[in-house]
N, C-alpha and C positions, 0 to 999 in steps of 0.2 A: 837298058830295059828297066832296071830297078828304079832309076830316077824317073823315068817316064811313068811307071806304075804309081810311084809315090805321089807325083804331081797330079795324076788323074784322080786318085782317091781323095787327096786334099781338096781339090776343086769340087768334087762331088759332095764332100761333107760340108764345105762352105755353102754351096748352093742349097743343100738340104736344110742347113741351119737357117738361112735367110728365108727360105720357103716356109719353114715351120712357124717362124714368127709371123709371117704374113697370114698364114692359115689361122693361127690363133686369133689374130685381129679380125679376120673375116668371120670367125666363129663367135665373135662377140666377147672374147676374153681380154680384158685390159691388163696391161702390165702392172707391176707393183706401183710404178710412178703414176700410171694413168688411173689406177684404182683409187689413189689418194688425191691426185691433183689434176686428173684428166678433165674431159669435156664436162662442163657444168658442175664440177665438184669443188665446193668451197665450204669449209667448216667455220663455225663460230657465228652463224647468224644468217647465212644466205641460203644455199641449196646444196644438197648432196645428190649426185647422180651416179648410178651404178650401171655399168654395161650389162646387158642381158642378152641371152642367146636368142635372137630373133632373126634367123636367116642371115647372120653375119653382121647385122646392123646393131648399133649401140643405142638402145632406147633411153631416153632421159625423162625423168619426172621432176616434179617440183617438191621441195620439202621445206620445212620450217625449223629453224634452230632457235632455241631459247636458252640463253645463259649457258650453263655448263651441261645441261641435259638437252641434247639435240636430237630431234626425231630423225629416224632413218627412213629414207624414201626410196622406193624402187619403182622402176619404170614399167610396171605391169599395168599399163593403162592408167597410170597415175595413182596406183594403190599406195596408201600411206600407212606406215606402222610407226607409232610413237612409243618410245620407252622412257617415259618421264620419270625422273628422280631415281632411276635404277643405276645411273652411272654409265649407261650405254648410250653414247652419243650417236653411234652409227654402227651398223653390223660389221662393216669392214674395219673400223677402228677398234671394235671389240675384239676382233680376231688378231689384228696387228700383224706383226712379223714373227710371231712366236713359232718356234719349231714345232710345237704341238698344236697344229691347226685343228686337229680333230677334237682335242680337249676343249678348246675355246668354242668351237661350234657346238659341242655337246652341252656346254653351259647355256648357250642360246636355246637349244632344243628343250632343256629342262624349264627354262623360263617360259617358253612357248606353251609347254604342257600345263604349266601353272597359271596360264592366262595372263601373264604380265610381261611377255617378251614379244619379239617380232613375229611376223607371219611365217608360214611355211615357205612361201615363195621367196621371201626376203632371205631366209636362211639358205635356201637352195641356190639363189643367185650368188650369195657371198661364198658359199662352198665351191661353186663352179669357178668363180673368179680366182680362187686361191689354189685350185687343183690343176696341175699340169697333166699332160697326156700320159706320161710315164706313171704318175700316181694312180691315174684311172686304170691303166693296164694292170698295175700291181693289185689293185682292189678287185678287179674282175678275173684275176688269174684263177683258172680251174672252174669257173662258173659259166663260161660262154660255150655255146655249141661249137662243135668241131669245125663247121664251115666258116664261122666267124673267126675262130682262132687261126685257121689257115689264111683267111683273107687278111688278117692283121699282119701276118708275116709277109704276105705279098705286098702290102702297102707300107712296110717298114715300121709297123707299130708293135711287132712282136718283141718278146724279151728273150735274150740269150745270155744267161749268166749275169743278169742285171743290166745289160747294155742293149740299146735299141738295135734291132736288126736293120739291114739295108733293104729297102723295098724296091719293087719294080714299078716302072712307070706305065707298063701295059697291063693294068688290072682290068679284068672283064667287067663291063658296066652292069651286066645282068647280075653278077655276083654282088656288086656293090648295092644294087637295089634290093636284092634278097636280104642282105645284111642290114640295110636300113629298115626294112619291114620287120625283121626279126628283133632288132634293137628297139624299134618303136613299140612293138608288142610287149617286149620286156619292160619298157618304161611304163606303159599303161598298166600292166599287171602290178608293177611295183607301186604305182600310184594308188591302185585299189587297195593293196596291202597296207600302204601308209595310212590311207583314210581309216581303214578298219582298226589298225593298231592305235592311231591317235584317238579315235572315238572310245575304244575300250579303256585306254589310259585316262581319258578325260572322265569317263564314267567312274572309274576307280578313284581318281583324284577328288572329284566332287563328293562322292559318297564318303570317302575317308575323311576329307576335311570337314564335311558336315558333321560327322560323328565326333571328330576331333574338337570342333568348336563347341559342341554340346558338352563334351567331357571337360574342357577347360572352363566353360561357364559353370558347370556343376562344381568343379573344384574351387572356383572362386567363391561360389555361394557357400559351400561347405566351410571354406576358410573363414568367411564372414560369420557364419553360424558359430564356428568354434570360438571366435573372438567374443561374440555376443553371449554365448553360453558361459565362457570364462568370467565375463562381467557379471552375469546373473548368479553364477556360483559364488563369487566374492560377495555380491550383494546379499544373497540368501544366508551365507555364513555369518556376515556382519549383523544381519537382521536377527538371526537366530541367537547370536551371542548377546545382542542388545536386549531382546525380549527375555532371554534367560536371566540377565542381570536385573531387569525390571521386575520379573517375577520373584526373584530372590529378595529384592528390596521390599516388595509388597508383603511377602511372607514374613520377613523380619519385622516389619511394621505391625502386621497383624498379630504376630506372636507377642511383641512388646505391649501392644495395646491390650491384648487379652490378659497378659500377666498383670498389667497395671489395674485393669478392671477387677480381676480376681482378687488382688490384694485389697483393693478398696472395698470390694464386696464382702470379703471375709471380715474385714474390720467392722464394716457396717452390720454384718450379721451378728458378730459378737456383741457389738453395742446394742443392737436390737434385742438380742436375747436377754442382755442385762436389764434393759428397760422393761421388757415383758415380765421378767422374773420379779423385778422390783415392784412393778405394777400389781402383779399377782400377790406378792407378799403384803403390800399395803392394803390391797382389797381384802385379803384374809384377815389382816389386823383390824380393819374396819368392821368386818363381820364378827370378830371376837369381842371387840369393845362396843357392846350394845348398851345404849342408855335406856334406863327404865323410868320413864316419867320424869326426867330431869334430875334423878337422884345421882349420887356419886357412884363410881364404879364399884360393883360388888359381884360376888358370885351368885348367880341366880339359879334357883332350883328349877326342876321341871314343873313344879306346881306354880312357879311364878313368885315364890316368897324368898326373901333373903336368907341364905344359909350361914352367912358369917359376915363379920364386919371387916374382914380383910380385903380392902379395896386396892385399886391400882394407885400407886404413888410414884412420884418423880424422884429419881435418885441421881446423885452426881457421882460419876466414876472417873477413873483415869482416862477413859476414852471419851468422856463427855456425859451428857444427860441421857437417862434411859428410863423406861417404864419398869416398874417392879411391883410384884404382888405377894402378899403374904399367903395367898392360896397356892397350894402346891400344884394343882392342875393348871391354874391360870398361868402360874410362873413357868411351868414346863412349856406351855404353848408359846409364851412370850420369848422364852429362851430359844425355842426352835425357829421362831420367826426371825429373831436377831441373827441366828446362824445363817439363815437363808438370805439375809440382806447383803447387798453389795455396799461398798463404801458410800456410793451415791445415795442409796436408799437410807442408809443410816444417817447421813447428813440431812436428808429430807425429813426423816422422822424426828431428829434432834431439833431441827428448826421448828417443826410443828409443836414439839413439847415445850420448847422455850417460849413460843408464842402463847401456848396454853398456860404456862407458869406465870408469864407476865400478866395475863388476864386474871389469874387467880389472886395474885398479890394485889392487884388493883381492887378486886372485890373485898379482900380482907381489910384493906385500908378504909374502905367505905363503911364497914361494920365491925369495928375493933372490939366492942364490948360484948355483943351477943355471940360473935364468932360465926354468924350465919351470913352467907353471901348468896343472894338470889335463891334462897331455899335450900342451899347446899350446906350440909353439916360440916363444920370445920373440925377436922380431926388431924392434928399434927402429931407425927410420929416423933418420939424422942430422938435427939441427936445422939448418935453412937460415936463414942470416941475411937473404938476399934472396929474393924470390919468383921462381919459375920463369916464364920466358916469359910475362910479363903476368898471371900468376895470383897474386893476393894471398892466400897461405895459408901456414900453418905446419903441417907434419905432424910433430908431436913425439911422437905416440903410436904405440904398436906396433900390430900387427894384432889386432883385437878377436876375442873368442870368437864363433865363428860361430853356435852354437846360442843363445848368450845374446842376440846381436844379433837373430837371427830371432825369438826369443821377445818381445823388446821391440817389434820392428816389428809382430809379430802382435798384440800387445796394443793398439798404436795403431790397427791395422786393425780390431780388434774394437770399439774405441770409435767409430771412424768408422761402422762397420756399425750399431751401436746408434743413433747419432745419425741415420743415414739411415733406419732403420726407424721411429724416433720421428717424424721429419719426414714420412715417407710416411703414417704413421697419422694425424698431425695434418692432413695435406692431405686424406686420405680423410674425416675427420670434418668438416672445413671444407666439403668438397664436399656431403656429406649435409645439413649444416645449411643451406648455400646453396640446394640443391635444394628442401628443405622450405620455406624462406622464399620462394623463387621461386614454388613451387607455391601457397603461401598467398596471396601477393600477386596471383598470376595469377587465383586464384579470386575474390579481392576485386575485382580489376579487371573480371573478367567479370561479376560481380554488378552493379557500378556501371554498366558499359556496357549490360547487359541492362535495368537499371532506367531508364537514360537513353533507351534505345530504346523501352521501354514508355511512358515519359513523352512521347517524340516522337510515338509512335503515338496516344497519348491526345490530344495537342495537335492532331494532324492530324484525328483523328475529331471533336474538339470544334469545330475551325474549320469542318469540313465541315457539322457539325450546325448551327452558328450560321448558316452561309450558307443552309441549307435553312430554318431557323427564321425567318430574316429575310425570305426569300421568301414563306413561309407567312404571316407577319405582314402583309406588304404586301398579299397577296391578301385576307386577312381584313379588313383595314382598308378596302380597296376594296369588298368585299362588304358590310361594315357600312354604309358610306356609301350604297351602292346600296339596300340593304334599308330603311334609315331614310328615305331620300328617297322611295322608293316608298310607304312607310307614310304619311308626311306628306301626300303628294299625293293618295293614294287616300282617306285618312280625311277630308281637307278636302272632297273630292268627295262622299263619303258624307254628311258633315254637311250640306252644301248641299242634297243631294237629299232626305234625310230631313226636314230643316227645311221645305223647300218642300212636301212632301206633308203633313206634320203641320200646319204653320201655315196653309197656303193651302187645300189640298184637303179637309182635315178640319175644323180649327178654324174657319176663315173660313166654310166652307159651313154648318157647324152654327150659327154665330153669325147668319148671314144667314137661315137657315131659321127660327130661333126669332123673329127680328125680324119677318119677313114674316107668320108665323102669329099674331102678336099680333092681327090683324084677323079671324082664323078663329074661327068659333063652334063648329065641329066638332072641331078639333084645335088648341086653343091650346097654347102651350108647357107649361102646367101639366099637361096630360094626356099629354104625350109622354114615353116612357121608352126611352132608347136602351140598347142592349147595352153592357156593360162586362166586360172579361175581364182576367185577370192576365197578366203576362209569361210567355213560354214557359219551361218547366223542361225541362232536357235529361237524357237517360239517358247511360249510359256509351258512349263511342265504340267502334265495332266493331273498331278497330285502335289500337295504341299509336303507330304511326308507319308511314311508307311511304317506302322508298328510291327509288321512282319519282318522287317529288315533287321539285321542281315540274315538272309536265308542261305541255305546250302547252294542254291542256284542263283547267281547274280541276276538272271533274267526273270526271276519269279517275284521280285519285290520292287517297290518304287513305281514311278510313272514313266511316261515317254515324252520325248520332245521331237518335234519335226524340225529338221535342219535343211536349210536351203543355201545355195551359193550361186553366183552368177559368173558368166564367162567374161573375162577381161580381154583376152586375145583369142579370137576364133582361129582354129588351125586350118591349114590348107591340106591338100591331098598328100603332101610329102611329110607332114609333121605328125606328132603324137595326138591321138584323138582325145577329146575331153572326157574326164571321168564323170561319174554320176553327179548330177547337180542337186539331188535330194537324197535325204537319208533320215534315219531316226536313231535315237540313242536313249538309254535309260537315264533317269534323273531323280533327284531327291530320294536317294536310297538311304534314308536314315530314319530313325524313330521320331515320332511326333513329340514335340515338347509338351510337358504336362505342368501347368501352372499350379501353384499352391491353392488349395481350396480350404476355406475356413467356415466354421459354423456361425450362426448368428450370435450376437452378444447376449450374455446372460443378464439377469437383472442386477441392479446395483446392490452391493452388499450393505449390511448395517454399518452405520457410521462408527468409527473407532472410538469416538468420545460422545458422552451425553451432552456436553456443552464445551464452550471454549474453542470450537473448531477442530474437526477431525477429518478423516478421509473415507471415501467410499471407492470401491473398486468393482470392476466387472471383467469377465474373462470370456474367451471363446477358444474352442479347440480346433486342432488341425484335422480336417477331414481327409485331405489327400496331400501328401508331401510332393514338392516339385521334383520333376525328373527331366532328364534329357534337355537340360538348358532352359527349363521353364522358369517363370517368375517366382521369386522367393516369397515366403510368407511375410505378412505385415505383423505388427505387434499383436500379441494374444492377451495383453493385460492393459486396461486403462484405469486411471485414477482421477478422482475429482475432489 
């Protein structure tokens, strides 16, 4: 009895195993070998065909392989999905034989959400081809209605401590049809949830990446501005130092030129005063030595008669020739005049006296007997052997000719006057030259000081801009990290949710349905045709951007897009109905870029040089700074 029972059970298990494989093939699930090398499947440049669940038949499509990046093709009416350059040659090869199929499929889901991976149908096909019935039962454990759970046990698909239960062959057909309808309904609702979830995730992804791109653009602009401001700071610092050095050099030149002029002017003033004094003294002497009708010098009374014979005589002293008088009053005046005379004036007076003495001697030689020369009485003073009362002088000459002496002294006065006028003219020319040089240096100094001031103002403006720029960079970096963190967190959540709906609620339900209906005579898997559609195609967004974003309500900002898709495989009465072919989603949920706005150019500045070639500059200010990825400002300074 035991041997008979053992043989019966073994035969049943063997038959069940063979029947299970046939059922999988009728359900459209290829084996591992068939999935890689089955009907129409060739990698490396020809075609890739993946079996899909179409009433037990294996649909084949055509695909194109190019080099190392081969497009993955799925037979949903010839729908093609190409993953160029991403390293995904085909959805099946991307999954491979890894123990973690769900992880590999999750990666494909993430790429699909980012808009650079395969379609939803492609991922669904790949998941179902890698999913066996036991995996589907595990995924749906605790989620199915009681009626379906009971039917699973009846058909041998239930789980008992991780092992498949043995089913019956006499399963009620009506129960199978109710299970089909219920599972079809579950798949359709799951498809609806999948569409909603994908659209929400797409909205988030587009909004976040739009903001992210703006932030990265702003960061790049701020980085460029920082480099430009650093260059301007160095330039302003160097310019300030250069102009400061130039101003110091000009000040030194101005000071040295002023000191040189002051020294020369002081010397000229002293010389001028001497000449003026000498001229005044000689003028006073000429006023003192008045001639009376050609007579010899004598003291003249107020009445016009001579009061004494003591005339002015020429005396020889240790210092040279001088005029002397026997009259005490006249002698006192002559002494005062002599004291006021400078050496130059004394030399001029001595020259005049010598010339007068020479003229007198000439006259005396012409009239030696009478002692009269041109009506002038000859009166020689006796030669004194010893000097008078402390005066070292010898008065050996007679009284000079008055008019001749005055002429000689007048001639010396004229020379002094000419020298005085020449000195005064030279001083006037020196003053004009100094004033011109002083004015020129002052202009140069003012230019250097103005340039230094402009450089200081530029430096202060640059430092202020750098401070603002640094603060903006810090804020942008913080915003960058926040946006990127939110993106990674939300997209991981989206991937998990989409994967759960796609792999469990759709793929596993469909896998279970087809396995259960293997026992159906009315609706075996070979007769079931489920709906298949393309991915949504979007129209243009109603707005380019929205400054109210991001708001508290994601539906309150941005524009809308109309979405459409078409039916690839029309369902029959036994299959899953088609989902909605039209929908809408939010779009462009990010702030509008603001380009830099600048004022018109100012007028050209005054040239930096009066001659020899200089520079002119003009400026313009920033009216509005760029934001949200807007175009950066052009140069605010031009030179020519």
